Structures are given as C-alpha cells and as structure tokens.
C-alpha positions in Angstrom: 42.4 6.4 -33.0 41.5 7.4 -29.5 43.6 5.6 -26.8 41.8 3.6 -24.2 43.5 3.4 -20.8 44.4 0.0 -19.3 42.3 0.8 -16.3 39.3 1.4 -18.4 39.8 -1.9 -20.2 40.1 -3.6 -16.8 36.9 -2.0 -15.5 34.9 -3.0 -18.6 35.7 -6.6 -17.8 34.7 -6.2 -14.1 31.6 -8.1 -13.3 29.4 -6.5 -10.6 26.3 -8.2 -9.2 24.0 -6.2 -7.0 21.4 -8.1 -4.9 18.6 -5.6 -4.1 17.5 -2.7 -6.2 16.6 -0.2 -3.5 18.4 3.2 -3.1 21.7 1.4 -2.2 21.5 -1.0 -5.1 20.3 1.2 -8.0 22.7 4.1 -7.0 25.5 1.6 -6.9 24.5 0.3 -10.3 24.6 3.8 -11.8 28.1 4.5 -10.4 29.4 1.1 -11.6 28.1 1.7 -15.1 29.8 5.1 -15.2 33.1 3.3 -14.5 32.3 0.9 -17.4 31.7 -2.2 -15.4 29.3 -5.0 -16.4 26.4 -4.7 -14.0 23.5 -7.0 -13.1 20.9 -5.9 -10.6 18.7 -8.6 -9.0 15.6 -7.3 -7.3 12.5 -9.1 -6.0 9.8 -6.4 -6.1 10.9 -3.8 -8.6 13.5 -1.1 -8.9 13.5 1.2 -5.9 12.8 -1.7 -3.6 10.7 -1.3 -0.5 11.9 2.3 -0.2 9.9 3.2 -3.3 7.2 0.6 -3.4 6.1 0.1 0.2 8.0 2.5 2.5 9.5 5.9 1.9 7.6 7.1 -1.3 4.2 5.7 -0.3 4.3 6.9 3.3 5.5 10.4 2.4 2.8 10.6 -0.4 0.2 9.7 2.2 1.7 12.2 4.6 1.5 14.9 1.9 -2.3 14.5 1.9 -2.3 14.6 5.7 -0.2 17.8 5.6 -2.7 19.5 3.4 -5.4 18.7 5.9 -3.2 19.9 8.8 -2.7 23.3 7.0 -6.5 23.7 6.7 -6.6 23.9 10.5 -5.3 27.5 10.2 -7.9 28.4 7.6 -10.3 30.2 10.0 -7.5 32.2 11.5 -6.3 33.2 8.0 -9.7 34.4 7.0 -10.6 31.5 4.7 -14.4 30.8 4.7 -16.4 28.0 3.0 -19.5 28.9 1.0 -21.8 27.1 -1.4 -21.1 23.4 -2.0 -18.4 21.6 -0.2 -15.6 19.9 -2.2 -17.6 16.7 -2.5 -21.3 16.9 -2.1 -22.0 13.3 -0.9 -24.1 11.9 1.9 -21.0 10.4 3.7 -19.2 13.7 3.9 -19.0 15.4 7.3 -21.3 18.4 7.2 -19.3 20.2 9.8 -16.1 20.3 7.6 -15.6 21.6 4.1 -13.3 18.6 3.2 -13.0 15.0 4.0 -10.6 12.3 2.9 -11.4 9.6 0.4 -8.8 7.1 1.6 -9.3 4.7 -1.3 -8.5 7.5 -3.7 -5.5 8.5 -1.6 -4.2 5.0 -1.6 -4.8 4.5 -5.3 -2.7 7.6 -5.9 0.0 6.4 -3.5 0.3 3.1 -5.3 0.3 4.7 -8.7 3.1 7.2 -7.8 5.2 4.4 -6.3 4.8 2.3 -9.4 5.7 5.2 -11.6 8.8 6.0 -9.6 9.9 2.4 -9.7 9.4 2.4 -13.5 11.4 5.6 -13.9 14.3 4.2 -11.9 14.4 1.0 -13.9 14.3 2.9 -17.2 17.3 5.0 -16.1 19.3 2.0 -14.8 18.7 0.1 -18.0 19.4 3.1 -20.2 22.9 3.3 -18.5 23.4 -0.3 -19.7 22.8 -2.3 -16.5 20.9 -5.6 -16.7 17.9 -5.8 -14.4 16.5 -9.2 -13.2 13.3 -9.4 -11.3 13.8 -12.3 -9.0 15.9 -13.4 -6.0 19.6 -13.9 -5.6 21.9 -15.7 -3.1 25.6 -16.0 -2.7 27.3 -19.3 -3.6 30.7 -18.2 -2.2 32.0 -14.7 -2.3 32.3 -14.5 -6.1 29.2 -16.3 -7.4 25.5 -15.4 -7.2 22.7 -17.8 -7.9 19.7 -16.1 -9.4 16.2 -17.4 -9.7 13.9 -15.3 -11.9 10.4 -14.5 -10.6 7.9 -16.9 -12.1 10.5 -19.5 -13.1 9.7 -23.1 -12.7 10.7 -24.3 -9.2 12.5 -27.3 -10.8 14.5 -25.1 -13.2 18.2 -24.6 -12.2 19.2 -21.1 -11.1 21.2 -18.8 -13.3 24.8 -18.7 -12.2 26.5 -15.2 -12.2 30.2 -15.0 -11.6 31.2 -11.8 -10.0 34.3 -9.8 -9.2 32.3 -7.5 -6.9 29.0 -8.3 -5.1 26.9 -5.7 -3.3 24.2 -6.9 -0.9 21.5 -4.3 -0.6 18.4 -6.4 0.5 16.9 -3.9 3.0 14.7 -4.9 5.9 11.2 -6.1 6.7 8.8 -4.9 9.4 9.2 -6.6 12.7 6.1 -8.3 14.2 5.4 -9.3 17.8 5.2 -13.0 18.7 1.6 -12.6 19.7 0.7 -10.0 17.0 1.0 -11.4 13.6 0.0 -9.2 10.7 -2.9 -10.4 8.5 -3.0 -7.5 6.1 -6.6 -6.7 6.9 -7.0 -5.7 10.6 -3.5 -6.3 12.0 -1.2 -4.4 9.7 2.5 -3.5 9.1 3.3 -0.2 7.4 3.7 -2.0 4.1 0.1 -3.1 4.2 -1.7 0.2 4.9 -2.1 1.1 1.2 -4.6 -1.6 0.6 -7.2 0.0 2.9 -10.4 1.1 1.1 -11.7 3.3 3.9 -10.5 5.2 6.9 -10.0 3.1 10.0 -12.6 4.0 12.6 -10.1 3.7 15.4 -6.5 3.0 14.6 -4.2 1.7 17.3 -0.6 2.4 16.5 1.8 0.2 18.4 5.2 1.9 18.6 6.1 5.6 19.1 9.4 5.7 17.2 9.7 7.5 13.8 7.4 5.2 11.8 4.7 5.0 14.5 4.8 8.8 15.1 4.6 9.6 11.4 1.6 7.3 10.7 -0.2 8.2 13.9 0.1 11.9 13.0 -0.9 11.3 9.4 -4.1 9.3 10.2 -5.0 11.7 12.9 -4.7 14.6 10.4 -6.7 12.6 7.8 -9.6 12.6 10.3 -9.3 9.2 12.0 -9.4 8.4 15.7 -5.9 7.3 16.7 -4.5 5.7 19.8 -0.7 5.7 20.0 0.7 3.0 22.3 4.3 3.8 23.5 6.4 1.6 25.7 8.6 4.5 26.6 8.0 7.7 28.7 7.4 9.8 25.6 6.8 9.8 21.9 10.0 9.7 19.8 12.2 8.5 22.6 15.4 8.6 20.5 15.0 12.2 19.4 15.7 15.6 20.8 13.6 15.8 24.0 12.4 19.4 23.3 11.4 18.4 19.8 9.6 15.2 21.0 7.7 17.3 23.6 6.4 19.6 20.9 5.2 16.7 18.8 3.5 14.9 21.8 1.7 18.1 22.8 0.6 18.7 19.2 -0.7 15.1 19.0 -2.7 15.4 22.2 -4.0 18.9 21.2 -5.4 17.4 18.0 -7.3 14.7 19.9 -4.9 11.8 19.7 -4.8 9.4 22.7 -1.2 8.9 23.7 -0.6 5.9 26.1 3.0 6.2 27.6 4.8 3.4 29.4 2.4 1.0 27.8 4.0 -2.1 26.2 1.8 -4.0 23.8 1.8 -7.8 24.5 -0.6 -9.1 21.8 -3.1 -8.2 19.2 -6.0 -10.4 18.0 -8.9 -9.9 15.8 -12.4 -9.6 17.2 -15.8 -9.9 15.4 -15.5 -6.4 14.0 -12.1 -5.1 14.9 -9.0 -5.8 17.0 -8.1 -6.1 20.7 -4.6 -5.1 21.9 -3.5 -6.4 25.3 -0.8 -4.6 27.2 1.8 -6.1 29.3 0.1 -4.9 32.5 -3.2 -6.6 31.5 -5.0 -3.5 30.2 -6.7 -3.8 26.8 -7.4 -1.4 24.0 -10.1 -1.9 21.4 -10.0 -0.5 17.9 -10.9 -1.2 14.3 -7.3 -1.7 13.1 -3.9 -1.9 14.6 -0.6 -0.8 13.0 2.5 -2.6 14.2 5.4 -0.1 14.1 7.9 -1.9 16.3 11.0 -1.7 14.2 12.4 -3.8 11.3 14.6 -6.9 10.9 17.3 -7.1 8.2 16.5 -9.2 5.2 19.7 -11.3 5.3 18.4 -14.9 6.1 18.8 -17.5 3.3 21.2 -15.4 1.2 24.3 -17.6 1.8 26.1 -14.7 3.5 27.8 -16.5 6.4 28.7 -19.5 4.2 30.5 -17.0 1.9 32.5 -15.5 4.8 30.3 -12.5 5.5 30.1 -11.7 9.2 26.6 -10.9 10.6 25.9 -9.0 13.8 23.8 -10.3 16.7 20.6 -8.9 15.1 21.4 -10.4 11.6 22.7 -7.1 10.2 25.7 -7.3 7.8 28.8 -5.9 9.4 30.4 -3.3 7.2 33.2 -0.7 7.6 32.9 3.0 6.5 33.5 2.1 2.8 30.8 -0.6 2.9 33.2 -3.6 2.9 32.1 -6.8 4.5 34.5 -9.4 6.0 34.5 -11.3 2.6 36.8 -10.1 0.0 34.9 -8.4 -2.9 31.6 -8.4 -1.1 30.1 -5.1 0.0 26.8 -4.2 1.6 24.6 -1.1 1.8 21.3 0.1 3.3 19.0 -1.2 6.0 20.5 -4.7 5.9 23.7 -3.2 7.4 21.9 -1.5 10.4 24.1 1.6 10.0 21.3 4.2 9.8 17.9 3.4 8.3 17.7 6.2 5.8 17.3 6.0 2.1 19.9 8.8 1.7 22.4 6.8 3.7 21.7 3.6 1.7 22.3 5.5 -1.5 25.5 7.0 -0.1 26.7 3.6 1.0 26.0 2.1 -2.4 27.9 4.9 -4.2 30.9 4.6 -1.8 31.0 0.8 -2.2 31.2 1.0 -6.0 33.8 3.8 -5.9 36.0 1.9 -3.5 35.5 -1.5 -5.3 36.4 0.0 -8.7 39.4 2.0 -7.6 38.1 5.5 -7.4 39.1 8.0 -4.6 36.4 7.8 -1.9 35.6 9.6 1.3 34.4 7.1 4.0 30.8 7.5 5.3 30.5 10.2 7.9 27.2 10.1 9.8 27.9 13.4 11.5 27.1 15.1 8.2 23.9 13.2 7.5 20.6 15.1 8.1 17.5 13.1 9.1 13.9 14.1 9.1 10.7 12.9 10.8 7.6 13.7 8.7 5.2 14.6 11.4 3.4 17.9 11.5 5.4 19.9 12.3 8.5 18.0 11.0 11.6 17.4 13.0 14.9 17.6 11.2 18.3 17.0 12.9 22.0 16.9 11.9 25.3 16.6 13.6 25.8 16.1 17.4 23.0 16.3 19.9 23.3 17.4 23.5 23.6 13.9 24.9 26.5 13.1 22.5 28.3 16.4 23.2 28.2 15.7 26.9 29.3 12.1 26.4 32.4 13.1 24.4 33.2 16.1 26.7 33.1 18.8 24.0 32.8 22.3 25.2 29.6 23.7 23.6 27.0 26.4 23.7 23.4 26.1 22.6 20.7 28.5 21.6 17.0 27.9 20.8 14.6 30.3 19.1 10.8 29.7 19.0 9.4 30.0 15.5 6.3 31.9 16.8 8.5 35.0 16.9 9.2 34.7 13.2 7.1 37.1 11.0 6.6 34.5 8.3 5.4 32.0 10.8 2.9 34.5 12.2 1.6 35.2 8.6 1.0 31.4 8.1 -0.6 30.8 11.5 2.3 28.7 12.8 2.6 28.4 16.5 4.7 25.3 17.2 8.3 24.8 16.4 11.8 26.1 17.0 15.4 26.2 15.7 18.2 25.0 17.9 21.9 25.3 17.2 24.9 23.8 19.0 28.4 25.3 18.5 31.8 24.9 20.0 32.2 27.4 22.9 35.7 28.5 21.8 35.8 28.3 18.0 32.1 28.9 17.3 32.1 26.1 14.8 28.6 24.7 14.3 28.3 21.2 15.8 24.7 20.3 15.4 21.2 21.5 14.9 17.5 20.7 15.3 14.6 22.3 13.4 11.0 21.7 14.3 8.8 23.3 11.7 6.7 22.7 8.6 9.2 21.8 5.9 12.0 21.3 8.4 13.4 18.8 5.8 14.2 21.9 3.7 15.3 24.2 6.5 17.9 21.8 7.8 20.1 22.1 4.7 21.9 25.3 5.8 22.9 23.7 9.1 24.0 20.6 7.2 26.1 22.7 4.9 27.6 24.6 7.9 28.6 21.4 9.6 30.0 19.8 6.5 32.2 22.9 5.8 33.0 23.6 9.5 31.4 27.0 9.3 31.0 29.2 12.5 27.8 30.7 13.9 29.2 34.1 13.0 29.4 33.1 9.4 25.8 32.0 9.4 24.8 35.2 11.3 26.5 37.4 8.8 24.9 35.8 5.8 21.9 37.7 4.3 18.5 36.2 4.5 15.2 37.2 2.8 12.7 39.1 4.9 10.3 37.8 5.8 11.4 34.1 5.7 11.6 31.1 7.9 15.3 31.0 7.2 15.7 34.4 8.8 15.4 32.6 12.1 18.4 30.5 11.2 20.6 33.7 11.1 18.9 35.0 14.3 19.6 31.9 16.3 23.2 32.0 15.2 23.4 35.6 16.3 22.4 34.6 19.8 25.6 32.5 19.9 27.9 35.3 18.9 30.7 35.9 21.4 32.2 39.4 21.6 36.0 39.2 20.8 38.0 42.4 21.5 
C-alpha cells in the first residue's frame, strides 16, 4: 500500500475559505487544491470576478476592436484600397469610410466572451475539487465565515463555514464623485459601458489615468467624439513622462480634445445628454460621461476589523509581502489590498498566500519584477525602476532611448510613434528598468522583465541574436547603445 505522509493528511483536513473569485481568489483555490486542502470559494458575480466580467476582459476585448480600427489608419500608406461594396451596405454607414463600428454588436461579443471566460474558470476550479458558492461572505471572527447564497430568503440563516485559512479577495469598485453619481445610462462607470447600444455622440471621459486613457483612446478609435478631462498637467500623470507625451500627442492628432488642469466638479443629466461642470466654473456638454476617477476597495461590511484585520486609511486591507493580514490565518489578495491594481499581481498574491498558509516554500512578492501595460494605441509597457525612483534611491544609472521609427519592421507596418527605453546600472551594466511604447508593447516588455528578474546585463541582451526584421531587434540595439568599452 502506498504510504501517505503526515503532512498530506494534515493538509487534506485543512479548511480554506476564499471570499472573492477573481484572479486572486481562483488562483489561490487552484493552489490550495493541489496541496489537498478542502476549499470553498464564495463569489458574488461569477468566477473571474470583476476582472473577467466587468473590467479587464471586457475592456481589452473592446480595445481589440478599437485596435483593429487604429491599424486601418495606415491602410492608405500600405497601398490598401477599397472597391465595390463597403463592409456593411447600410444607410447609417459613413460613406467616407469603408468600415464603421456597430457598438451593440461589439458589446454583445464583449459580454459573451466575458461570460464564457467566467464559465471556463468555474469549470476548472470545480474540476479540481473546490466548492463554488455564488453569494456573499463575511467574517465572523478570524476562523469563521458566514455565507449567504444568492437568491436565498432574507430570513434564512447564513451558512456557517469554519476555516483554518481565510483569503479575502473581494476587489474594488469604481469611485464616483459626490456630485456625479452614475445612473448606468448617461453617467457611467467603466463597468456600465457594455450596456450601450450605440456609439456615444460625444463622450466626456473624466480622469486621465490608465482607465481614462484606455477608454478615451478606444472610443476615439471606434469613431466617437471624445473629450478627455484631466485634473493634472498631462495625460497619464503617473507614467513615464516621455511615454505619456507620445500618447497625448497621438490623442490630439486623432482629433481628441484633451483638457489639462481641469478638475471635474459635477455631472448632471440634461434633456438629451450630460453637462459636466469644472471646478473653475467652465462647463462641458456631451451625450455621455464616463467616470474614470479611481476605485475604492470592497472591504466594508465584511467583518474584517471585528476579526482583527487592520485596514489602511483608504479602506484597503493591510498585508505583508506573503499576503498575511494582522489576523492569524487571514490573508488578502488583489485590489482590496491596494498593493498594485493588476490582475497579474492579484493572482500572484493569491498563489503566494496559499503556498505560505499551507507550508510550502515561497518567494515574497517583488513588485520590481512585475511588468505593467496600458492598452492605449500605441501601448505603454513598463517594468522595474523608472528614472524618478532611481534618482530617489541614489542608484548610479545610465539610460538609452531608441525611437521605433528607425526599426525596419516598424517602417513596413507604417508605425511612426513609439520607442524603447532601457535603464542600467552604470558600473555593472545590470538592467534596472525599461519602457516600451509600441503596438503590442505588452508582448515586447517580456525580454526586459526576464532580464530584470535574472539580473542580466545590457551586454547579454545586446549579444543575443534577434530575427531580422523584427521589433525585438530594437531591443538588442538599444542595449548596444549602453555598452561600455572595458579594456
């Protein structure tokens, strides 16, 4: 008979309850099941959470359509001509363009893909043996969770789940302004855009951070008139200044109105649209307004503080680098922690939490090795240290930037905007950070992420063969610019 270790037996009796089935929650569930724990996932919307159902998957699906339209801008230069019938021969089509966007069809596809992805995730989690409950959960002390199943009678008592380990992965919700409350029709958060049946005639986007910039760029590419209201000096104020400058100039070149240093005070409905009032008294009229002014953690009413879980000033769950909270046996992952609002980070936090809780060797979360991407056109991808951080910590560094318009593959595809930037230690040559502004920057950033994770030098990148012609060829070229002659 095959022997079973004592540790395996212990893990099989370990009860894990996960509140929230987004990337942090479902990835944690998969890890816990591999260790043999008894796992229950409680999720309000559906597996994948808001990342799959209302945020990452829907927005990037919408942006994929917008990206297709953006690439058509280079059609004339590439020698592509329209003849005969247009794609859709209907009276509402713009006779001056061969294509137009049927937003209702786009949003139908967006919702279908999100639902399919959620179903796939649930099927996988259940196949691994985890129990999935669609409903809400709250802590009743650090080792007990009260669960109310969706649709259950309000008078029915909640199900009581005893737990050895609890993971809170409840995410965040869009923030609204005190005088701009979303109604889902004209005043919208990004979770409500996918119910639109037609293109907004004039979309006002309030907020020029990542979410605002992505949606402003997408709707502009889809053919809508867009006004981007930014309270800061420039679009994407938290990003690399050179990258942000490229995106702002692209936005303006494509006809978008960018209002800098303009803080929105309120948004109200009018007879046939919306009126946004700025802090200085100016007003902006449009057909719809999108509020992209950040998010608030979904931590209220979960019994966290009563269970001994410390919350930060903004309501985020305070965690360490292995996702522990201040309450023994309680972990947290994802946007509710405020660590870094990326689905990839949430998933990593969830995996780390379960590995640590169940006794496996684990490497603490290291944000310096996390790449991030902004899905504008062109995209902006970053990883490692930026220049401001390098100056702050006093690291001796060198930097080189190479415009992509010099790249032969870029010329072939009609690409004019974008660059690759590398930071390296001025003595050792070890790669410290990088920025890529290009179509598919989310793919091109991987070699830099790999270099940083493995402490590679710019010479090692420069000496590595690349395909000719390719966009990645510029990666090696920019590294060669940082080579220091050593006799």
